[in-house]
N, C-alpha and C positions, 0 to 999 in steps of 0.2 A: 647703489649704496642703500643698505637696508635702514628702512625708517626706524627710529626708535619706537618702542611699544609704550603706549599709553596706560597709566595705570590708574583705576579710579576706586575709591573704597566707600562705604556708606556705614553710618551707625543708625539703627532704629530703637530709641527708647520707647519703650511700650510699659504698660501698666503691670504685665505679668512676665515679660522677657524684654531684653536686650539683645539685638543681633548685630554682629559686625560681618562686614562682607568685603572682598577685595577682587578685583576684576581686571583683565587685560581687556581694553578695548579694541574690537575688531569692528571698525567702521563705527556703527551706532549700536552694536550688538556688545554687550559685556559678557567677557567669558570669565566664570568665576574660577579663582584658583585657591581661594580660602574663605573658610565661614567659620564664625564662632558665635556661641549662644552664651548666655548667663541668666539665672532668674532675676527677674526686676527687684528693687529695693530702693527706696529714697523717691519714689515717683508716685503720683496719683492723679488719676485722669488725665495723662499725658503732660504733667507738670512736674517739675524738679521740687520737692518739699524736702529733702534733706541732700545736701551736694554732696557730702563726704560719702555716705552709702551709694548714692546714685553714680558717684565716680567709681567707686569699686568695682560696682557692676559692669561699668562700662570698660573698665581696664581688663577685667577678666576675658570679656567678649574679643577685644581687640588682641589680647596677647593669643587666644586660641585661633584666631583667624590668621595673624600673621605668623604663628607657627606653621599652619597649614600651608601658607602661602610661599613662607621662606623670605619673606620681604616686607619691610616697613614701611607703608606710603607714608607722604609728609602730611596729607591731610584728608579728612573724612567728611562727607557729606552726610546731615544730619536731618532725621525727620523731628517735626515739632508740632504738638498738638495743644488744646487747653482751650476752656471757654472765655479766657481773656481775649482771645483773636476774635475781630468782627470783621465781617464782608460787607460791603457795599458797590451799587453799580453809580457810575459817574460819566460824565462827558465833557470833553472840551474842543472848542472851535478856534480855529485859526485862518486867516485870510491868506492866500497865495498872493505873492508881490506882482506878479505878472500873468496874464493870461498866454503869453507868449512861452512862458518856462514852465518845464515838467515839474510835478509835486517830486519833491528830493527828500532823502532820508532825514535831512534835517527839520523839513516840514512834519514829517511824520512824527519825529521826537517833540517838536513842539506842541502838537496836537495832543500826544499822550501826556505831557508835562502838564499840559492846562487843564486837563480831567484829574491831575493830582493836585491841583490846587485849591484846597477848602482847609479850614481850620480845624485842627487838632489841639487835644488836651497836651501839656507838657509831659506828661508821662506815657505817651502813645506815639507810636512811629508807622509810617506808612512802610510796610515791608515787602509789598507784591503789587504788580500792576499787570492785569491780564487783558490784553486787548480783545474784545467780543467781534467788533466790525467798524470799518471806517465808511464814512458817508463823504462822497465827494459830489459837491453842489446838491442835487437831488437823488443821486444814484446811491441806493443803499447796498449792503453786504458785500463790500469791497472788502478783500482780506489784505492786499497788497497795493496800496494806492500810489507807492514811488513808482514814477515814470508816467502817471496819467496826467491829463491836463484838467483844470478846473480853477474856480476862484475862492472855493470854500471848502476847507477840509474839516470834518468833524470825527473825532475819535470817542467810540462808546467802550468802556473799561470796567473790568470788576476789580476793584480795590481792596486789598486788607490790610488791616491794621492790628498792632500787638501792643502789649505791656511791655515797656522797655526793660522794668527790673526783670520780668519773666525770659527775656532774651538773654540777658546778662547772666542770670543764673544758670541758662543752658548751656551759655558759652564756658562759663567758669568751670561745670562740670566736666566738660571734655577736656579742658586745659588742664584740670586738675587730674584727668586719667592718662595725661600725656599726650594727648592727640591735638593735633592743629585741627582747627574747624575750617573746612571748606566751604560749604553752603549749607544753611538750614532751609529746608524745603517745606512747602504745604505738603502735609502727609497724603491727602486724597489726590494732590495732583500728581505725587510721586507714583503712588498705588496706580492712578490711571495710566501711567506710562507702560506699566508693567502688564496690566489685564484689559486695556481697552483696545478697541481696534479703531482705526481711523474714520471707518463706515460709523461706527457706533456714536463716535462724537459728532459727526455730520448730522445723521440723523435725528439726535436728541437723545441723552441717557442720563439716568440717575446712578451715580456709584455711591455704595453704602460699605464702607469699611468698618466692621464690627470687631473693634478692639477687646482688651479686657476692662478696661474704665470708661471707655468713649465709643461713641459711633461718629465716624466723620463722613460726609456728605459733601457731594460736589456735583454739580449738574452742569451738563455740557447741551448747547444747541448751536446747530450750523457750525460746529468746531471750536467754539468759544465757551468759556466758562459766565455762566450767567448768575450762579448762586453758589455759595459755599457755606457748610456749617458744622456744627458739633453738637451732639446731643448726650448729655452726661448719663448716658445708658450703656451698658456693654456686658461682656460675658460674664464679668464678677457679680453683677446684679442678677444674672439668672443662678449663678452658683449659690448666692446667699439664699435666695428663695428656696432652692432645692434643700440647703442645709437645714433653714427653718422648716419647711414643710414635711420633711423626712425625720427631722430631729436626730440629725448626725452632723458630724464634723464638717469643716470647710474643705480640707483636703479630701475626705472621701466622697463630698458632695461634687466636687470638681471631676474625680473619678468616674464617678457613676454619670455625671453627664456627659462626658465624653463617650463613655464605651455603651451607655444605654439610652441617651437622651434623644428624643426626639420632639422637635417643634411643631408637629401637627398630630393632634391623637387620634385622628381616624386612620392615620397609616400604622398604628400600633394593633397588633393582635390582642384580644382580650384575655387570651390564656396565658400570655406571656408574663413571668414575673422576674423579680431583681432581687439580690442579697443586700441588705442595708445593715451596715454597724451601728448599732445603738450608742449614742454619745455617753461616754464615761464608763462603759461597760462592755465585756468583751462578747456576751451573746450577739447574734445577729437575726435579722428578722427578714422575712420573704415579703413581699408585697408586689402589688400589680404594677406592671410597667406603664398602664395607662394612668396609673397615678403620678408617676414622675412625669410624665408627658402634659398631665392636667396642669402641673405646676409651671412647666416651662412655657407652654403654649401661651397663655396670658400677658407675661412679660414681653416675649418677641412680638405679640400682635400689638401691645402696646407702643413699642418702639416704631414699628411699621406704621402705625396708625397715626402716631404725633407727625412723622415724616410726610406721609401721604395727605394729611389734612392741609397741611402748608403748601405742597405741590398744588392741590386742586384748587386752594383759594387764590393762589398766585397766577392761575390760569395758563400755567406752563404743561400741564398733563396733555393736551392734543399736540404739542409738537414733540413729545417723547416717543419717538416712533421705535427706538431699539430698546425701550423698556427700562428695567432696572438690572443693573449687575451688582452683585454681593460678593465682597471678599473679606479677608482678615480672618483672624483665628477662629471666630465663631460661626462663620459662614459653612463650615462642614457638620454643623449640627444636621441630624438628618431631618428633613421635611422642612427646612429654611425656605428653599427656591419655592416649594410649592405653596408655603403659606404666603410668602411675598406675592406670588401671583394672585391669590385670593384677595389679599389687603389692597394691593396697589390696582387689582384689574389691569395689569400691563404682563407682558412676558418678562421672565427674568430668569437669570442663570447665575452660577457660582463662577467668579472669574480667579484663576490661577495664574501666576506670573509666566509669560509665554516668551517674550522677547529676551532670553537670557541661554548662554551655553556653558559649557564646562560641568560644574558639579550641578548641574540642574535637576538631579534627582534628589539633592538635599533640600532644595528650595521649591519643589513643585507645589508645596501646600499654600493655600490662600494667605496663612499667617505672615509669610515673608513677602507678601506683595509689596508694601511700603519699601523694605530694604532694598528689594531688586529694581523698583522704579527710582530710586534715590541715586542708582548708578547712570541712570539717564538725566539726572536732573540738569546737567550744564545746558544741553541741546533744548531740553523740554521745558525749562523756566524761560519762556519767552515774556517779555515785558517786564521783567524784574525791576525791583526799585533800586539796584546797584548793590556793591558791596559795602560790608559795615563791619568795624574794627572793633574788636574787645580783646587786644592782645593778640590776635590773629583776625584774617578776612572772613567775614562769614556774610551769607545773604539768606533770608527767611522768606520763604512764601506760606501763608497760613490761611485760617478760614475763621470765621465767626460764627455764632449761632444763627442754626439755619431759620429760624424764625424773624429773624431781624434781616438776615440777608434775603430772603424770598421776598420780604415785606417791601424791600426796596425795588422791586420790581413790578410792583402794582401801581 
């Protein structure tokens, strides 16, 4: 008897775009059968600021994806972001009733639950719990303690919390767009499922997802999440700098950035020129391309230095053997990888979605990393806080400001 095909769908709400994806699951690999995109509206730095406008964008993306796929999924996994989300590390300890009994799944759950028990303001909610390691008696680095013997079990976890109103606004946006919410997933965690390898997570790696309004950061060591954060800088900040520096419109600045931008001035030939439209007039000027790079490089450097300083202060740098992986829409800016290697003094690469089949050619760009990763969310969202209902079941895994998250490791 032929097994029923499992359908999974995702929505990625970004500052500049909304994308919807529908896939048939082939084991743990999604086979894309529908993709839809729409310009973002009603969103700012990963947060819904106008439900009606945001819902209209979501509806357009979903309709396009469902028309291509020829079916309408019941629910969509959703990515969420915002500086309202905070990350911290915690631990919980439980005693094993008898030395003659193996540690069971219930004991593991008790240890994780103990790590989640701390005081929270009424307007905040624990939305994700990511196990880092377990300690059985004095044995550290245990990943699967069930079946082992011991008298004491300790769980070390990365806990993230978020604003309850922000979660409710996100859920209402999707429901108003006619979509049933499946899971709301920590965006850099979702992106990591699409672009990182198991070896990179084990060796230690920093993933930077540079979006339009924010840069999401997640740090893995020994396969577990040790820090997560968001920086309120992204591609739109670079575009604004270009528009101001070249005295042109935001739209033209974005076009120039994509076509001619470079994050490392030394990679640009001094003889190269670009054509720039003057604000409010029809005439165009020719300027040196190095002038454009001279505007972009300081902003990208600022972003990398901010993250790099916190990583260095936390003492994590020596255990990040796999270096830095950069994804998101701004990752394709020429010179970004080379600049990252200089600033972080670690190897760096640009990550594009890998674990996906079907319409692969449409989503090979780094800007689709979160959308593809959300299709892996159910299996990848280990240690989640559980389902939360706001008219439909939803689960959110998220992140906090990088400085606060990494500070908890010191």
